[in-house]
N, C-alpha and C positions, 0 to 999 in steps of 0.2 A: 483450444477454442476460447475466444474471448466471449463470455457473455455479459451483458449490461441489462439491470432490471431497475426501473424507476419505481418509487414508492415501495421500496423494499419493505421498510417496517410500517405497520399500521401508525396512521398519524399520531395518535395518542402516545403511543411508546417513543416514537421518533421526537416529539416535543419533549418528553420527559427526558430523554437521553441528553438532547440539546442542552436543555435547562441545567441537568446536573453537570455536564462538562464546562459550561459557562461560569457555573458558580464555584468550581473547585479547581485548585492549582494544578498545572502539569510540572512535574517533576523531571529533572535532568538525569538521565541514565547513560552511561557510556557503554558502548558495545565495540570492543576493539578500540580504535582511535576515533570514534564517531560519536559525538553527543545527539542524543534524541530527547524530546521533551514528551512524556507520557503520562496517562492517568491509566490504572489498572481497571480491568473489566471484572465481571462477576460471573458466577456459573449460571445463573438464571438468564442473564442477557446471551452469553455464550450459546446456551442450550436453544434459545429462541432462534438465533442466527442459524445455527446447525439445522434445526427444523425446517426451516425455509429453504437452506442449501439442499438438503436431502429431499425435499418435495421438488424443487426445481430440477434437480440431477436425476431423480429417479433412482437414488442410491443413498444408503445410510453414510453419512459424513461423520468425521472425527477431528475434533480441533486438536492441533498440536501446541499452538501459541495464538494468543489474541491480546489486543491491547489498544487504546486510543492514543492518537499520536497528535501533535499540533506542530505546524511551521508558520512563521510570520515573516515580516519584511526583515527581521534581525536574526530569527531562530532558525537554523536548519535551512541554509541557503545554497548548499552544494547541488550540482545536477546530480551527482551520484548514481548514474546509470548502472543498474546492477540487476542480477536475477537472485531470486530465491531458493535456489535449488538445495542449498543447505544453510539453515539458520540455526547458529550455535551447534548443537549436537542433532538437531533434528532434521528430516528430509522431506519435506511437505511435496505433495503432489500439486496442489493448487493453492492459490492466495485469493484473498477478497480484500477489496477497499470498499468501504461505505463513507460515502461523503455525509458529514454530519452539519457542520455550520453553514451558514448563510455566507454568499461570497459579495465580496466588494471590489473584486479584481475586473478589470475591463480585458475584453478580447478574449480568445480561446486561451483555456487552462482546464486541467484536469490531470489525467494520467496518460502519460506518453508511452509508447511502445517503439523499440528502436532496433535498428539493423546494425550491428558492428561490421565494419567493412572486411574484417577477414574471418570472424567466427560465424557471422549469420544473425538470425533473430533470437536464437536460445543458446544458453550455455549448455554445451553437451553434459549429459547425464553422468558420464564416467571421467569428468574432469577432477583432477586431484584436488585436494584441500589448498594445497600450496598454490596451485595454479589459479584458482578461484580467488584465493586471498591476493595474488600478486595482480590479477585481472582487475579487482576492485580498486586496489591502491593505485595502480597506475594508468587505468583506462577510464575509470568512471566519471572523470571530469574534463576529459579532452574531447570536445565535440567534434573536432575534425575526424575523429576515428568512427564517427556514427552518422548514420542517415536516420532521419525521422520517419518513422513508418506510419503511425497513426496517433491520434490523440482522443482519448475519450472524455469528452466535456464535462465539466464540473457541474452538477445539480444535486442541492441537497436532497439526501434520501434515495440516492443512487447508488446501486451497489455494482462493482465491476469486479468479475471473477475470471481467472485467468490461470493458465498452467505456471507454476513457481518457478520454472527455469526460463521463461520469457523475459528479456531484457526489458526494464521499464524504469521510469522515474515519475516523481511529479512535473507537472508542466505548468508554467514554467518552473525555473529553480527556487522561486520563492513562493511563499503564501501572501498574506495580505496583514494590514495592521492588527485587526480582530482575531486573526487566526485561521488558517486551514485547518479544520479539526476533522479527522478521519477515524474510523475503526478499522483496523486490520486484524485478518486471521489467517493464519497458515493452517491448511488442512488436508487430509487424505481421506 
């Protein structure tokens, strides 16, 4: 199930996080053959998000990995449709994307959910690491292999939570000049 929560953070906390990200540099991190631009989070912020998730879901949640990420008109411009059923050595159950920055992009944009024409809406949980890697390398940027299912529109301080094996991407494939800043958490 996909959950969307507006005004996820208290306004004062949201403003503080946005200010902090705007005043600090994102660093390039290589994951496999893919570069990402990130800022690292801290335990206090992660705990705040986990408490909110636990309250929403009615069950205690545990973070497996969390970070801030940016995409601009020039950085991180692949479609990279993927599932996060395995991230490095971890296997999260769910993922969260929290939109942080203000947007200057026109038209519909946010997080897209996709249906692969052969596999469906989600990566099967029993997919081997080799097949998942092949899939990411060979399928992630070929739009003819996908049908757009839905887009959760971008709104600052909106959180999108979903099963980590759902196929998804940013939408469209680029951010904007000032940067599409988001917080990402993989959790169980």
